[in-house]
C-alpha positions in Angstrom: 17.4 13.1 -13.3 16.4 14.6 -16.7 13.7 12.6 -18.5 14.0 12.3 -22.3 10.4 13.4 -23.2 10.6 11.6 -26.5 10.8 8.3 -24.7 8.3 9.1 -22.0 5.1 8.4 -23.9 6.3 6.2 -26.8 7.5 3.3 -24.7 4.1 3.2 -22.9 2.3 2.8 -26.2 4.7 0.1 -27.3 4.4 -1.6 -24.0 0.7 -1.9 -24.4 1.2 -3.5 -27.8 3.1 -6.5 -26.3 6.1 -7.8 -28.1 7.2 -4.5 -29.6 7.9 -3.3 -26.0 10.6 -5.9 -25.6 13.0 -3.7 -27.7 12.4 -0.5 -25.8 13.8 1.1 -22.7 11.7 3.0 -20.2 13.4 5.5 -17.9 11.2 6.5 -14.9 11.4 8.6 -11.8 8.8 8.2 -9.0 6.4 10.8 -10.4 6.5 9.2 -13.8 5.7 5.7 -12.4 2.9 7.1 -10.2 1.2 8.9 -13.1 1.4 5.9 -15.3 0.0 3.6 -12.6 -2.9 6.1 -11.9 -3.8 5.7 -15.6 -3.1 2.0 -16.3 -3.3 0.1 -13.0 -6.3 -2.3 -13.3 -7.2 -2.4 -9.6 -7.2 1.4 -9.5 -9.3 1.6 -12.7 -11.7 -1.0 -11.4 -12.2 0.8 -8.1 -12.6 4.1 -10.0 -15.3 2.5 -12.1 -17.1 1.1 -9.0 -17.0 4.6 -7.5 -18.6 6.1 -10.6 -21.2 3.3 -10.7 -22.2 4.1 -7.1 -22.5 7.8 -8.1 -24.8 6.9 -11.0 -26.9 4.6 -8.8 -27.3 7.5 -6.3 -28.4 9.9 -9.0 -30.8 7.3 -10.4 -32.3 6.8 -6.9 -33.0 10.5 -6.5 -35.7 10.1 -9.3 -37.9 8.3 -6.8 -38.6 11.7 -5.3 -40.0 13.0 -8.6 -43.4 12.3 -10.2 -43.8 9.3 -12.5 -45.4 10.3 -15.8 -46.6 8.0 -18.5 -48.4 8.3 -21.8 -50.3 5.5 -23.5 -52.1 5.1 -26.8 -54.0 1.9 -27.5 -56.5 0.3 -29.9 -58.8 -2.7 -29.5 -61.3 -4.5 -31.7 -64.1 -6.6 -30.3 -67.3 -8.3 -31.4 -69.6 -11.2 -30.8 -72.2 -13.6 -32.2 -75.0 -11.0 -31.9 -72.9 -7.8 -32.4 -70.9 -6.3 -35.1 -67.2 -5.9 -34.7 -66.2 -2.5 -33.4 -62.9 -0.7 -32.9 -62.0 1.3 -29.9 -59.2 3.8 -29.4 -57.9 5.4 -26.3 -55.1 7.7 -25.2 -54.1 8.9 -21.8 -51.5 10.7 -19.8 -51.0 9.9 -16.1 -48.8 11.0 -13.3 -48.3 9.7 -9.8 -46.1 10.6 -6.8 -45.4 9.2 -3.4 -46.4 11.8 -0.8 -45.3 9.5 2.1 -43.0 6.5 1.7 -40.3 6.2 4.2 -38.9 3.2 2.5 -38.2 5.3 -0.6 -36.4 7.9 1.6 -34.4 5.1 3.2 -33.5 3.7 -0.2 -32.1 7.0 -1.4 -30.1 7.4 1.8 -28.7 3.9 1.4 -27.6 4.8 -2.2 -25.9 7.9 -0.8 -24.1 5.9 1.8 -23.1 3.3 -0.8 -21.7 6.2 -3.0 -19.6 7.5 -0.1 -18.4 4.0 0.8 -17.3 3.5 -2.9 -15.3 6.7 -2.7 -13.6 5.5 0.5 -13.0 2.1 -1.1 -11.4 3.8 -4.2 -9.0 5.7 -1.9 -8.2 2.5 -0.1 -7.5 0.7 -3.4 -5.4 3.6 -4.5 -3.4 3.5 -1.3 -2.9 -0.3 -1.7 -1.8 0.1 -5.4 0.6 2.9 -4.3 2.2 0.6 -1.8 2.6 -2.1 -4.4 3.9 0.3 -6.9 6.3 2.0 -4.5 7.6 -1.4 -3.3 8.3 -2.5 -6.8 9.9 0.8 -7.6 12.2 0.8 -4.6 13.0 -2.9 -5.2 14.2 -2.1 -8.7 16.1 0.9 -7.4 17.9 -1.2 -4.9 18.4 -4.0 -7.4 20.2 -1.5 -9.6 22.4 -0.5 -6.7 23.0 -4.1 -5.7 24.5 -4.8 -9.1 26.9 -2.0 -8.6 27.9 -3.3 -5.2 28.3 -6.9 -6.4 30.4 -5.7 -9.3 32.6 -3.7 -6.9 33.0 -6.8 -4.7 33.8 -8.9 -7.7 36.5 -6.4 -8.8 38.0 -6.5 -5.3 38.1 -10.2 -5.1 39.4 -10.7 -8.6 42.2 -8.3 -7.8 42.8 -10.2 -4.5 42.9 -13.5 -6.3 45.4 -12.1 -8.8 47.7 -10.7 -6.0 47.5 -13.9 -3.9 48.2 -16.0 -7.0 51.3 -13.9 -7.7 52.5 -14.2 -4.1 51.9 -18.0 -4.2 53.9 -18.3 -7.3 56.7 -16.4 -5.7 56.6 -18.7 -2.7 55.2 -16.1 -0.3 51.7 -17.5 0.1 50.1 -20.9 0.4 48.3 -22.7 -2.4 45.2 -23.1 -0.3 44.9 -19.3 0.2 45.4 -18.8 -3.5 42.6 -21.3 -4.4 40.4 -19.8 -1.7 40.6 -16.2 -3.1 40.0 -17.5 -6.6 36.9 -19.4 -5.3 35.7 -16.2 -3.7 36.0 -14.3 -7.0 34.1 -17.1 -8.8 31.3 -16.9 -6.2 31.2 -13.2 -6.6 30.8 -13.5 -10.3 27.8 -15.8 -9.7 26.4 -13.2 -7.3 26.6 -10.6 -10.0 24.6 -12.8 -12.4 22.1 -13.5 -9.7 21.7 -9.7 -9.1 21.3 -9.2 -12.8 18.4 -11.7 -12.9 16.9 -10.1 -9.8 17.0 -6.8 -11.7 15.0 -8.3 -14.6 12.5 -9.7 -12.2 12.2 -6.3 -10.6 11.6 -4.7 -13.9 8.7 -7.1 -14.6 7.3 -6.5 -11.1 7.3 -2.7 -11.7 5.6 -3.0 -15.1 3.0 -5.3 -13.4 2.4 -2.8 -10.6 2.0 0.0 -13.2 -0.4 -2.1 -15.1 1.6 -2.4 -18.3 2.3 -5.5 -20.4 5.5 -6.3 -22.1 9.1 -7.0 -21.2 10.7 -3.6 -21.6 14.0 -2.7 -20.0 13.1 -0.3 -17.2 15.5 2.0 -15.4 14.4 4.0 -12.3 16.0 6.9 -10.6 15.5 8.0 -7.0 16.9 8.3 -3.5 18.0 5.1 -1.7 19.1 6.8 1.5 17.3 6.1 4.7 13.8 7.8 4.4 12.6 10.2 7.1 9.1 9.8 8.5 7.3 11.2 11.6 4.1 9.8 13.2 2.8 11.5 16.3 -0.5 10.9 18.2 -2.2 13.7 16.4 -1.6 12.0 13.1 -2.8 8.7 14.5 -6.0 10.3 15.7 -6.6 11.9 12.3 -6.1 8.5 10.7 -8.7 7.0 13.0 -11.2 9.4 11.6 -10.3 10.0 8.0 -8.2 7.1 6.7 -10.0 5.3 3.8 -10.3 2.0 5.6 -11.9 3.7 8.6 -14.3 5.8 6.5 -15.2 2.6 4.6 -15.9 0.8 7.9 -18.0 3.7 9.1 -20.0 3.7 5.9 -20.7 0.0 6.4 -21.9 0.8 9.9 -24.1 3.6 8.5 -25.5 1.3 5.9 -26.4 -1.3 8.6 -28.1 1.4 10.6 -30.1 2.5 7.5 -31.2 -1.1 6.8 -32.5 -1.2 10.4 -34.5 1.9 9.8 -35.7 0.6 6.5 -36.9 -2.6 8.3 -39.0 -0.5 10.7 -40.5 1.3 7.7 -42.2 -1.9 6.5 -44.8 -1.3 9.2 -45.4 2.4 8.2 -48.2 3.5 5.9 -47.6 4.9 2.5 -49.6 7.7 0.8 -49.6 8.1 -3.0 -51.3 10.7 -5.2 -52.2 10.0 -8.8 -54.0 11.8 -11.6 -54.7 11.1 -15.3 -56.5 12.5 -18.3 -57.6 10.3 -21.2 -59.6 10.2 -24.4 -61.6 7.3 -25.8 -63.7 6.7 -28.9 -64.0 4.9 -32.2 -61.4 7.0 -34.1 -57.6 7.0 -33.7 -57.7 10.5 -32.1 -60.9 10.4 -30.0 -62.4 13.6 -28.7 -64.3 12.3 -25.6 -62.1 13.0 -22.6 -62.2 11.9 -18.9 -60.0 12.7 -16.0 -59.3 11.3 -12.6 -57.6 12.3 -9.3 -56.8 10.0 -6.5 -55.1 9.5 -3.2 -54.1 6.0 -2.0 -53.3 5.2 1.6 -51.7 1.8 2.2 -51.3 0.4 5.6 -49.4 -3.0 5.8 -50.8 -5.5 8.2 -49.2 -8.8 7.5 -47.1 -7.8 4.5 -44.8 -10.7 3.8 -46.4 -12.9 6.5 -47.4 -12.7 10.2 -43.8 -12.7 11.5 -42.0 -11.1 8.6 -41.7 -7.6 10.0 -40.4 -8.8 13.5 -37.9 -11.2 12.1 -36.6 -8.8 9.5 -36.2 -6.1 12.1 -34.4 -8.4 14.5 -32.0 -9.6 11.7 -31.3 -5.9 10.8 -30.6 -5.1 14.5 -28.1 -8.0 14.7 -26.4 -6.9 11.5 -26.1 -3.4 13.0 -24.6 -4.8 16.2 -22.0 -6.8 14.2 -21.2 -3.7 12.1 -20.7 -1.6 15.3 -18.3 -4.2 16.7 -16.4 -4.5 13.4 -16.0 -0.7 13.3 -14.6 -0.7 16.8 -12.3 -3.6 15.8 -11.1 -1.7 12.7 -10.2 1.4 14.7 -8.4 -0.7 17.4 -6.5 -2.6 14.7 -5.5 0.5 12.8 -4.3 2.3 15.9 -2.2 -0.7 17.0 -0.8 -1.3 13.5 0.2 2.4 13.1 1.9 2.6 16.5 3.7 -0.8 16.1 4.5 -0.1 12.4 6.1 3.2 13.5 8.2 1.5 16.1 9.3 -1.0 13.4 10.2 1.9 11.1 12.2 3.7 13.8 14.1 0.5 14.5 14.8 -0.1 10.8 15.8 3.5 10.2 18.1 3.6 13.2 19.8 0.3 12.2 20.3 1.7 8.7 21.7 5.0 9.9 24.1 3.2 12.2 25.1 0.9 9.4 26.3 3.9 7.4 29.0 4.6 10.0 29.9 0.9 10.2 30.3 0.7 6.4 32.6 3.7 6.3 34.7 2.2 9.1 34.9 -1.2 7.4 35.8 0.4 4.1 38.7 2.2 5.7 39.8 -0.9 7.6 39.9 -2.9 4.4 42.0 -0.3 2.6 44.4 -0.3 5.5 44.5 -4.1 5.8 45.3 -4.5 2.2 48.3 -2.1 2.5 49.5 -3.9 5.7 49.2 -7.3 4.0 51.2 -6.3 1.0 53.8 -5.0 3.4 53.8 -8.3 5.3 52.5 -6.9 8.5 49.4 -9.0 8.8 48.4 -12.5 7.7 46.1 -13.5 4.9 43.5 -14.6 7.5 43.5 -11.2 9.0 43.1 -9.6 5.6 40.3 -12.0 4.7 38.4 -11.3 7.9 38.6 -7.5 7.3 37.5 -7.9 3.7 34.6 -10.1 4.6 33.5 -7.5 7.2 33.5 -4.9 4.5 31.6 -7.0 2.0 29.0 -7.9 4.6 28.6 -4.3 5.6 28.2 -3.1 2.0 25.5 -5.7 1.3 23.8 -5.4 4.7 23.5 -1.7 4.3 21.3 -2.2 1.2 19.1 -4.5 3.1 18.8 -2.1 6.1 17.9 0.8 3.9 15.4 -1.2 1.9 13.7 -2.4 5.2 13.3 1.2 6.3 11.7 2.1 3.0 9.3 -0.9 3.3 8.3 0.1 6.8 7.6 3.7 5.7 5.5 2.5 2.7 3.4 0.3 5.0 2.7 3.2 7.3 1.7 5.4 4.3 -0.7 2.7 3.1 -2.4 2.6 6.5 -2.7 6.4 6.5 -4.4 6.2 3.1 -1.7 7.9 1.0 -3.0 7.3 -2.6 -1.4 6.8 -5.9 -2.2 10.4 -6.9 -0.1 11.7 -4.0 
C-alpha cells in the first residue's frame, strides 16, 4: 500500500491535541504503527527512561574510585571577658581516596548489574508493547475484513429473501420460508452494524497501543493470510540464554550474588589516604601555611551490633538461594511455554490452512445449490443448509487465521522480539 506522506505526520500531531484528531484519518501499515509506538508508547518510554536512569547511576557510582577533593574558606570571630575580640581566617584544600574498600567495589558492580538488568527490562517491555500493538493492529485488520464478509453475507441473504418472497407470492414457496429468509437478512444487517462497532473499538485499541490520544479514524493495511513461523530446538536454546526475561532473571541472580559478597565485606578492613594544605591567620588571605598527610585503617569489630554481620550475611545467602531457584524456574517456564506455544501455533495454522480449502468448497457448493434450487431440483431446506455452511466457513476462516496470528505473536514476545524489530 502507498502511504500518503502528507497524512503520515500531520494526523499524529492532531491526535496528540485531542479533539482535533476526531476529524482526521490515519492510514497505517505495520512499519508505520511500529515506528509511532516506539516514539509515543508510554510503557516503552518509561522503560527507556529507567534504562537511562540506571546508566547514569552507574556512571555516578564510578566516581567512588576517584579522589574526593574539597576547598574551604572560613572566618571566625572570638573574644572573652579578659581578651579583646579577634578575627581568624582560614583556607584549605584537601583530597582523600579509598585505597582499599571492597564495599565500594561491590557497590559499583551492583550499579553495573542494575544497568544491565534495566537494559533487559527495557527489551522485555518493548517486546510486551510490540505484542499489544501487533494484536491491536491485527484485530483492526481482521475487523476491516469482517465487515466485508458480513456485508457479503448480508447481500446474499437479502437477495435470497427477495427471491424466496417472489416464489412465495407466485405460490411456489411457503410463507414460513419467506419469513425465515427475511429474518436471516435482518439478522445479517445487525451483524454488519456490530462489525462496524467492533471496527471503531479496534481503532481505539490501536491508538491506545501506539500511545496516542484522540478518536481518529484509523485504517490499516497488511496480510491476513495464515502466518508462517518456525521454532526449532536451537532457537529455544538461544532464547534460554538471550531472551530479555531470562537476561533480566540472570541479572537479578547476579545482583543477589553481589549483595552476598557485599555482606561479607562488612567484616573487611578499609584503608583511606588523605592529604590537605591550608592557611590560617588574621587576614582574609593568610600567609601561614600547614599541610598534613594521613593513612587511616579501619577494622570493623561489632559494626552495627554483635550479630549484625552474621545475620546480614545469612539473609543475603537466603536471598541468593531464592534468586537461583527463581532463575531456574524462569528457564523451565520459558522452555515449556515456547514448546507448548509452538504446538498451539501449529494447530492453529494447520486448522486455518485446512479451512481455506473448506471455504472454497462451500462457496462452490452454495453457487451450485442456488442454481439447483431455482431449477427446482433441491428443496429450500437443502439450499439453506448449504448456505449456512458457506456462511459459517467464511466467518470461521477469519477466526482461524486470527488465532494463528495470535499464537505467533505470543511466541515472538517470549523470544523477545521488540517494537523496533
